[in-house]
C-alpha positions as CSV (number, residue, x, y, z in Angstrom):
1,M,105.4,74.1,108.0
2,R,108.6,74.4,105.9
3,K,106.5,74.0,102.8
4,W,105.0,77.5,103.5
5,L,108.3,79.3,104.3
6,P,108.6,80.5,100.6
7,L,105.1,82.0,100.9
8,L,106.2,83.7,104.2
9,A,109.2,85.2,102.5
10,A,107.2,86.5,99.5
11,S,104.4,87.8,101.7
12,L,106.8,89.7,104.0
13,G,108.3,91.6,101.1
14,T,104.9,92.3,99.6
15,L,103.6,93.5,102.9
16,I,106.3,96.1,103.6
17,L,106.4,97.5,100.0
18,L,102.6,98.0,99.9
19,I,102.3,99.2,103.5
20,D,104.8,102.0,102.5
21,V,102.3,103.3,100.0
22,T,99.9,104.4,102.8
23,I,101.9,104.3,106.0
24,V,103.4,107.7,105.3
25,N,100.0,109.4,105.1
26,V,99.3,109.6,108.8
27,A,102.8,110.8,109.5
28,L,102.7,113.7,107.0
29,P,101.8,116.4,109.6
30,D,104.7,115.4,111.9
31,I,107.1,115.2,108.9
32,S,106.0,118.7,107.8
33,A,106.7,120.1,111.3
34,D,110.0,118.3,111.8
35,L,111.5,118.9,108.4
36,E,109.8,122.3,107.9
37,T,108.3,121.5,104.5
38,G,105.0,122.5,103.0
39,L,102.4,120.8,100.9
40,S,104.5,120.5,97.8
41,G,107.3,118.8,99.8
42,L,104.7,116.4,101.3
43,Q,103.4,115.6,97.9
44,W,106.9,114.5,96.8
45,V,107.3,112.4,99.9
46,V,104.3,110.4,98.6
47,D,105.0,110.6,94.9
48,G,108.7,109.9,95.1
49,Y,107.9,106.3,96.0
50,S,104.9,105.9,93.7
51,L,106.8,107.3,90.6
52,A,109.8,105.0,91.2
53,L,107.5,102.0,91.5
54,A,105.6,103.0,88.3
55,A,108.7,103.7,86.3
56,L,110.7,100.6,87.2
57,L,108.2,97.8,87.7
58,L,108.1,96.6,84.1
59,V,111.8,96.9,83.3
60,L,112.8,95.1,86.6
61,G,110.4,92.3,85.6
62,S,112.5,91.9,82.5
63,L,115.7,92.1,84.5
64,A,114.3,89.3,86.8
65,D,113.8,87.1,83.7
66,R,117.4,87.7,82.7
67,V,119.3,87.4,86.0
68,G,116.7,85.3,88.0
69,A,113.7,86.2,90.1
70,K,115.4,85.1,93.4
71,R,118.4,87.3,92.8
72,T,116.2,90.3,91.9
73,Y,114.0,89.8,94.9
74,L,116.9,89.6,97.3
75,A,118.5,92.7,95.7
76,G,115.1,94.5,96.0
77,L,114.8,93.6,99.7
78,A,118.4,94.9,100.4
79,V,117.8,98.1,98.5
80,F,114.5,98.6,100.3
81,A,116.0,98.1,103.7
82,V,118.9,100.5,103.1
83,A,116.5,103.1,101.7
84,S,114.2,102.7,104.7
85,L,117.1,103.4,107.0
86,L,118.0,106.5,105.0
87,C,114.3,107.6,105.2
88,G,114.4,107.2,108.9
89,I,117.5,109.3,109.5
90,A,116.7,111.9,106.8
91,G,117.5,115.4,108.1
92,S,115.7,117.3,105.3
93,A,112.7,116.9,103.0
94,T,115.0,116.7,100.0
95,I,116.9,113.7,101.5
96,L,113.7,112.0,102.5
97,V,112.2,112.4,99.0
98,A,115.4,110.9,97.5
99,A,115.3,108.0,99.9
100,R,111.7,107.4,99.2
101,A,112.5,107.2,95.5
102,L,115.2,104.6,96.3
103,Q,112.6,102.7,98.3
104,G,110.5,102.6,95.2
105,V,113.5,101.0,93.3
106,G,113.7,98.2,95.8
107,G,109.9,97.9,96.0
108,A,109.6,97.6,92.2
109,A,112.2,94.7,92.2
110,M,110.2,93.0,94.9
111,F,106.8,93.6,93.4
112,A,108.0,92.3,90.0
113,T,109.1,89.0,91.3
114,T,107.0,87.8,94.2
115,L,104.3,86.2,92.1
116,S,106.7,84.5,89.7
117,L,108.6,83.0,92.7
118,L,105.4,81.6,94.1
119,H,104.3,80.3,90.7
120,A,107.6,78.5,90.3
121,T,107.5,77.1,93.9
122,Y,104.0,75.8,94.2
123,T,101.8,73.6,92.1
124,G,98.1,72.5,92.0
125,R,96.0,73.3,95.0
126,D,99.0,74.6,97.0
127,R,99.6,77.3,94.3
128,G,96.0,78.4,94.6
129,T,96.3,78.6,98.4
130,A,99.6,80.6,98.1
131,F,98.2,83.1,95.6
132,G,95.1,83.5,97.8
133,I,97.1,84.2,100.9
134,W,99.4,86.6,99.0
135,G,96.3,88.4,97.7
136,A,94.9,88.7,101.2
137,V,98.3,90.2,102.5
138,A,98.3,92.7,99.6
139,G,94.7,93.6,100.3
140,A,95.3,94.1,104.0
141,A,98.4,96.2,103.5
142,T,96.4,99.5,102.9
143,G,94.5,99.2,106.2
144,L,97.6,98.1,108.2
145,G,99.5,101.0,106.8
146,V,97.3,103.7,108.2
147,V,96.9,102.1,111.6
148,L,100.6,101.1,111.9
149,G,101.6,104.5,110.8
150,G,99.5,106.1,113.5
151,I,100.7,103.8,116.2
152,L,104.4,104.3,115.4
153,T,104.2,108.0,114.9
154,E,102.3,108.6,118.2
155,L,104.2,106.2,120.4
156,L,107.7,106.7,118.9
157,S,108.1,109.2,116.0
158,W,107.4,109.4,112.3
159,R,110.9,108.0,111.7
160,W,109.8,104.6,113.0
161,I,107.4,104.1,110.1
162,F,110.6,103.5,108.1
163,F,112.7,101.8,110.8
164,V,110.1,99.1,111.2
165,N,110.9,97.8,107.7
166,L,114.4,96.8,108.7
167,P,113.8,93.7,110.9
168,I,111.1,92.5,108.5
169,A,113.4,92.9,105.5
170,V,116.2,91.0,107.3
171,V,113.9,88.1,108.1
172,A,112.6,88.1,104.5
173,I,116.2,88.1,103.1
174,A,117.3,85.2,105.4
175,V,114.2,83.1,104.6
176,T,114.4,83.9,100.9
177,A,118.1,82.9,100.6
178,S,117.5,79.6,102.3
179,V,114.1,78.3,100.9
180,F,113.9,79.4,97.3
181,P,115.9,77.4,94.8
182,A,118.0,79.3,92.2
183,S,115.7,80.8,89.6
184,P,116.1,80.0,85.9
185,R,117.6,82.8,83.8
186,R,116.9,83.8,80.3
187,A,120.1,85.4,78.9
188,D,118.2,86.2,75.7
189,R,115.8,88.5,77.4
190,G,116.6,92.1,76.8
191,I,116.3,95.0,79.2
192,D,114.5,98.1,77.9
193,V,116.7,100.8,79.4
194,P,115.7,103.5,76.9
195,G,112.0,102.7,77.6
196,M,112.6,102.9,81.3
197,L,114.4,106.2,81.1
198,T,111.9,107.9,78.8
199,F,108.9,106.6,80.8
200,A,110.5,107.8,84.1
201,A,111.3,111.2,82.6
202,A,107.8,111.6,81.3
203,A,106.1,110.6,84.5
204,T,108.4,112.7,86.7
205,A,108.3,115.8,84.5
206,V,104.5,115.9,84.3
207,T,104.2,115.3,88.0
208,Y,106.7,118.0,88.8
209,G,105.0,120.4,86.3
210,V,101.6,119.9,88.0
211,I,102.9,120.4,91.5
212,R,105.0,123.4,90.5
213,S,101.9,124.9,88.7
214,G,99.9,124.6,91.9
215,E,102.5,126.4,93.9
216,Y,103.6,129.1,91.4
217,G,100.8,129.3,88.7
218,W,100.3,127.7,85.4
219,T,102.4,130.4,83.6
220,D,105.5,129.7,85.7
221,G,108.4,129.1,83.4
222,R,109.7,126.0,85.2
223,A,106.2,124.5,85.3
224,V,105.7,125.0,81.6
225,A,109.1,123.7,80.7
226,A,108.5,120.6,82.8
227,L,105.2,119.9,81.2
228,A,106.7,120.3,77.8
229,L,109.6,118.0,78.7
230,G,107.0,115.5,79.8
231,A,105.2,115.6,76.5
232,V,108.5,115.2,74.6
233,A,109.6,112.3,76.8
234,L,106.2,110.6,76.3
235,A,106.5,110.8,72.6
236,A,110.1,109.4,72.8
237,F,108.8,106.6,74.9
238,V,106.2,105.7,72.3
239,L,108.9,105.7,69.6
240,V,111.3,103.6,71.7
241,E,108.6,101.0,72.4
242,L,107.5,100.8,68.8
243,R,111.0,100.3,67.5
244,G,112.7,98.4,70.4
245,A,113.6,94.8,70.1
246,A,112.4,94.0,73.7
247,P,110.0,96.7,74.7
248,M,109.0,96.8,78.4
249,L,105.4,97.5,77.3
250,P,104.6,96.2,73.8
251,L,102.3,98.9,72.5
252,S,100.5,96.3,70.4
253,L,98.8,95.2,73.6
254,L,97.0,98.5,73.7
255,A,95.2,97.6,70.6
256,N,93.3,95.0,72.7
257,R,90.4,97.1,73.9
258,Q,89.9,95.0,77.1
259,F,93.5,95.4,78.1
260,G,93.5,99.1,77.4
261,A,90.3,99.5,79.4
262,T,91.9,97.7,82.3
263,L,94.9,100.0,82.3
264,F,92.6,103.0,82.1
265,G,90.6,101.6,85.0
266,A,93.7,100.9,87.1
267,S,94.9,104.5,86.9
268,G,91.5,105.8,87.7
269,Q,91.1,103.6,90.7
270,T,94.1,104.9,92.7
271,F,93.4,108.5,91.6
272,A,89.8,108.4,92.7
273,A,90.2,106.3,95.9
274,F,93.5,107.1,97.4
275,A,95.1,110.3,96.0
276,S,93.1,112.5,98.5
277,L,94.2,110.6,101.6
278,P,97.2,112.9,102.3
279,L,94.8,115.9,102.5
280,V,92.4,113.9,104.7
281,S,95.3,113.1,107.1
282,L,96.3,116.8,107.3
283,W,92.7,117.8,108.0
284,L,92.3,115.2,110.7
285,Q,95.5,116.1,112.5
286,Q,96.2,119.8,111.7
287,Q,92.6,121.0,111.7
288,L,90.7,118.6,114.0
289,H,93.8,118.0,116.2
290,L,93.4,114.2,116.3
291,S,96.4,112.2,117.4
292,P,98.2,110.2,114.6
293,L,96.7,106.9,116.0
294,R,93.1,108.3,116.0
295,A,93.7,109.7,112.5
296,G,94.8,106.3,111.3
297,L,91.8,104.6,112.9
298,A,89.5,107.2,111.4
299,M,90.7,106.2,107.9
300,L,90.5,102.5,108.6
301,P,86.8,101.9,107.6
302,M,87.7,102.3,103.8
303,A,90.3,99.5,103.9
304,A,88.3,97.3,106.2
305,V,85.2,97.4,104.0
306,A,87.3,96.8,100.9
307,F,89.0,93.7,102.5
308,M,85.6,92.3,103.7
309,V,83.9,92.8,100.3
310,S,86.8,91.3,98.3
311,G,87.1,88.4,100.7
312,A,83.3,87.7,100.8
313,F,82.5,88.2,97.1
314,G,85.9,87.9,95.3
315,K,85.3,84.4,94.0
316,A,81.7,85.2,92.9
317,L,82.8,88.4,91.2
318,Q,85.2,86.4,88.9
319,D,82.3,85.4,86.8
320,V,80.9,88.9,86.5
321,S,81.5,91.0,83.4
322,P,84.4,93.5,83.8
323,K,82.1,96.3,82.7
324,W,80.5,95.9,86.1
325,T,83.5,95.0,88.3
326,I,85.9,97.5,86.8
327,G,83.6,100.1,85.2
328,G,80.9,99.9,87.9
329,G,83.4,99.7,90.7
330,L,85.0,102.9,89.5
331,V,81.7,104.7,89.5
332,L,81.2,103.6,93.1
333,L,84.6,104.9,93.9
334,G,83.6,108.2,92.4
335,L,80.3,108.4,94.2
336,G,82.0,107.5,97.5
337,T,84.7,110.2,97.1
338,S,81.9,112.7,96.1
339,L,80.2,111.9,99.4
340,L,83.3,113.2,101.2
341,T,82.2,116.7,100.1
342,L,79.6,116.5,102.9
343,I,82.5,117.5,105.2
344,D,82.2,121.1,106.2
345,A,83.9,123.4,108.7
346,G,81.8,122.0,111.6
347,S,82.3,118.3,110.7
348,S,84.0,115.7,112.8
349,W,85.8,112.7,111.5
350,V,82.5,110.8,111.5
351,A,81.5,112.8,108.4
352,M,84.0,110.7,106.4
353,V,82.5,107.3,107.2
354,P,79.6,107.2,104.6
355,G,82.0,108.1,101.8
356,F,84.7,105.7,103.0
357,V,82.3,102.8,103.2
358,V,81.2,103.4,99.6
359,I,84.8,103.7,98.5
360,G,85.6,100.5,100.3
361,I,82.8,98.7,98.5
362,G,84.0,100.0,95.2
363,T,87.6,99.0,95.9
364,G,86.5,95.6,97.0
365,I,84.7,95.0,93.8
366,N,87.2,96.7,91.5
367,A,90.7,95.8,92.8
368,P,90.6,92.0,92.5
369,A,89.3,92.2,88.9
370,L,92.0,94.5,87.6
371,V,95.0,92.1,87.4
372,S,92.9,89.0,86.6
373,V,91.1,90.8,83.7
374,G,94.3,92.3,82.4
375,M,96.1,89.0,82.4
376,A,93.2,87.2,80.8
377,A,93.1,89.7,78.0
378,V,96.6,88.8,76.6
379,P,98.3,85.6,75.6
380,P,99.6,83.5,78.5
381,Q,103.3,84.3,77.7
382,Q,102.6,88.0,78.2
383,G,100.7,87.5,81.5
384,G,103.6,88.8,83.6
385,T,103.9,91.9,81.4
386,A,100.2,92.5,81.7
387,A,100.2,92.2,85.5
388,G,103.2,94.6,85.7
389,A,101.5,97.1,83.4
390,V,98.3,97.1,85.6
391,N,100.3,97.7,88.7
392,T,102.3,100.4,86.9
393,A,99.1,102.1,85.9
394,R,97.9,102.0,89.5
395,Q,101.0,103.7,90.9
396,L,101.1,106.3,88.1
397,G,97.4,107.1,88.8
398,L,98.3,107.6,92.4
399,A,101.3,109.8,91.7
400,L,99.5,112.1,89.3
401,G,96.4,112.1,91.5
402,V,98.3,113.4,94.5
403,A,99.9,116.1,92.3
404,V,96.6,117.2,90.7
405,L,94.5,117.2,93.9
406,G,97.2,119.1,95.8
407,T,97.2,121.7,93.0
408,V,93.4,121.9,93.2
409,F,93.5,122.2,97.0
410,R,96.1,125.0,96.9
411,G,94.2,126.9,94.1
412,V,91.0,127.0,96.2
413,S,92.4,127.3,99.7
414,G,94.9,130.0,98.9
415,D,98.5,130.4,100.1
416,E,97.9,132.2,103.4
417,Q,99.5,130.3,106.3
418,P,98.3,129.0,108.6
419,L,95.1,128.1,106.8
420,T,91.8,128.6,108.6
421,L,89.6,125.6,109.0
422,A,87.0,127.0,106.5
423,R,89.5,127.6,103.8
424,F,91.1,124.2,104.3
425,V,87.8,122.4,104.0
426,D,86.9,124.4,100.9
427,G,90.2,123.3,99.2
428,M,89.7,119.7,100.4
429,D,86.1,119.6,99.1
430,A,87.3,120.9,95.7
431,A,89.8,118.1,95.6
432,F,87.1,115.6,96.4
433,V,85.0,116.9,93.6
434,V,87.8,116.3,91.1
435,A,88.6,112.9,92.4
436,G,84.9,111.9,92.4
437,A,84.6,113.1,88.8
438,V,87.6,111.1,87.7
439,G,86.1,107.9,89.3
440,I,82.7,108.4,87.6
441,V,84.0,109.5,84.2
442,F,86.7,106.8,84.1
443,G,84.1,104.2,85.2
444,L,81.7,105.2,82.5
445,V,84.4,105.1,79.8
446,A,85.7,101.8,81.0
447,F,82.1,100.4,81.0
448,G,81.7,101.6,77.4
449,L,85.0,100.0,76.3
450,F,84.3,96.7,77.9
451,Q,80.7,96.8,76.4
452,R,82.1,97.4,72.9
453,Q,84.6,94.6,73.4
454,Q,81.8,92.2,74.2
455,V,79.7,93.3,71.3
456,A,82.7,92.9,69.0
457,E,83.2,89.3,70.3
458,I,79.6,88.5,69.7
459,T,79.6,89.8,66.2
460,R,82.7,87.8,65.3
461,R,81.5,84.5,66.8
462,P,79.2,83.4,64.0
463,A,81.9,83.8,61.4
464,E,84.3,81.9,63.6
465,V,81.8,79.1,64.1
466,G,81.1,78.9,60.4
467,A,84.8,78.7,59.6
């Protein structure tokens, strides 16, 4: 039993950091009422966490190499626990958003180190078992998040979706401190602080600009300034990464078409599949008047189907070309989200089920392939960077997706409060159309990129053989 305590410690951290991506969705209506915040504030409650994860994941992976994975993981757990407490006692939306961003800092440190800790602890068949269980925990977190969020919000309050992290984090810290040996440190590994700052500035400014534009119009001065700042920061990030001695994302990797296509697919996956869930939660509770628990259960089919598909077919799909698993999976995500437009003013929650089932199938096909294909596309010594980049792209796609879809929703439904059911559904359907289009278009582009990569490999092969 003691042999698997390191797996328990790594899985507990992974569970709470990934649950917190979705657990907040079901609680959004109660948060809105309690803290008196509107749609833009709720968007930041979701995006504050996702943006911090996206901005810091790669650089904290480098920090872990320098100071040790165990130390970084323990620090991440401690920061995550403190931030969860601050989230739970937040008295305003501003404080909650700031605490969510701090949660993202801790979550990034945890996410960047769990796999390396497991890799260093287990060997042979045990390593495969550990990675398999870790993957199952990561896959189940989405479904657990919506259900657990509903249970805690209904029986206690929305604040308990954050308080529940505290005992889990304490157990994870205690077990981690006692069972993992000290991790090796690479003092020569640099930390790309300029890259982190410019990337964070670009992602945050663009997200703020999109959300602000939805609230005040695209000609609003602050929105225009934020979008311009985002463009400048992005250009600065590119320059920093090209010239830096230890870039957190070596841009030369993007010259690899398969790796670039994987990053493209990862950002499209979360945009198409998950960015509309905050709107769905508001519809279920504010318009259909479902309880938080029933709303969470109504959204469960998507995660349940994804878990079953990846579990049943994950091993078989490893031998399938990524143009089908990533490209084809994205198209399925887009089609599933498009099916959600069947919801009208007279619909019940049952109208979501066909779309959620198709989204679940697409996610079950797509998600397991992303990290494995990304890591296989680069040299082994850059595998950690590749995995971090894929997860960064996922979180960035979610953050931008929430911002864009919220803006689309507000542009169609209007600013009158309270919204009528018909206007709410019109805005939600418009958001589904955009999310569905992103899934289909990104899927077709990824399919083409992977196809061209395979063709290029085939045309090179005779010359290589002759050599």
